[in-house]
N, C-alpha and C positions, 0 to 999 in steps of 0.2 A: 504494500500500500504506500502510495506517495503522499507526503505531507509537505507542502511548500509554504514558506514564509516570505512575504514581500519585503524586499530591501528598499530602503529610502536612499535617494541620492539626487544629484543635480539633473539626472535624466528625467526625473519626474516633471521638470519644467517643460519638457518637450512632449509629454504624453497628451493625447495618444500619439504614438509614433509608428512609422513603418520602417522596415529594414530595406535599405536601398542597395546594399551590396554586402557580400560575404566573401572575405579573402582569407585563405589559409595558406600561409607561406612561412618562411624561416623567421619572420618577425612575430608569428603567432596567428591567432584567429581574430580577425577584425570584422566587426559588424558596424557598418555605417547606417545611421538612422536620420530621419527627419520627421518633423511634426506632420501629422496626417492631414491637417487642415490647410495650411498655407505653404508648407515646404520651406519656410524661412528659417526656422530653428533647426540646427543640425548638431549631431554628436557622433561619437565613435566609442564603442566598447572594444577593449583589446584584452583577450585572454592570452597571456604570454606562456603559460605552462599548462596547456590543455592536453588531455589524453584522448578524448573522442568527442564527437558532436553529431547531432541529428537535427534535421529541419523538416517541419511539416507545415502544410497550409492549415491555418487555424480552422477553416471550415470543415476539414476532414477529421477533426478530433472529437466528434460528438461523444463517443464512448469514453474517451480519456477525460473529458470535462465532467462526465457523470461520476467517474471514479474520484475525481478531485473535489467533488461537491459543488461544481458550477464553473462557468467560464471565468478565467482570470482576466483582470483588466491589464492593459499595457503596462509593462514595467519589468523589473528584474526580481527574480525569486531564487531562493536557495532551499533545497530539500532537507527536511529533518529526517525523513525516511525516504528511500528511493528504490523503486523496482529496477531502474536503469543501473544503479550502482550494484545491486544484487546480481543482475544479469551479467554485467561486465566481470564481476568477481568470479562467477561460476565459469567463465570462459578464459580467464587469464592463466598464464603459466606459473603463477606463484600461489602460495597458500592463501594469500589475501591481497587485495589492493592496498596500496599505502593508505594509512588512516587520514592523511591530509587531503585526499581527493574528495571533492564535493560535487554535487549535482546542481548546476545552475540552470535556470530557465529564463529566456528572454522572450516575453510575449509582446507581439506587435499587433497592429490592426489586421494584418494578413498572415503573419507567420509566427510559428512557435519554434524557437531554436533552443535545444537543450545541450549543455556542455558539461563534460566531466573535466574538472580542472583542479589543480593544486592550489590555486589562488583565485579570489574574486577578480572580476575584470577591472582594469583601469578604465576610467571614462574621461574623455576630453570633449568639450564643447568646441565645435568648429564653425 
């Protein structure tokens, strides 16, 4: 069972936002966002030490939202309990995943991107 807690930050000033690009390269996983109303306010989440991620269209997650107790509003969340972490641990080549890994979820107006990362994302207003 997944249990997510909403994290507060300067990205809340851009909510509701949409993800405009996802880049995974040697600098980490970078999600560029902009406000969904005017496109004027912009920002960037950067996960520098991520282990894995998955991206879904928000509209395709009806069953997932039911499991979580309802649709989440745009923002950044961290899981207190995580089926994704459990799934990853069952498949890893070690006895356990490192305890520092957390399950983060970025919910936008159209996408839900989930990340397994050692650290919360850095955020920059651009």
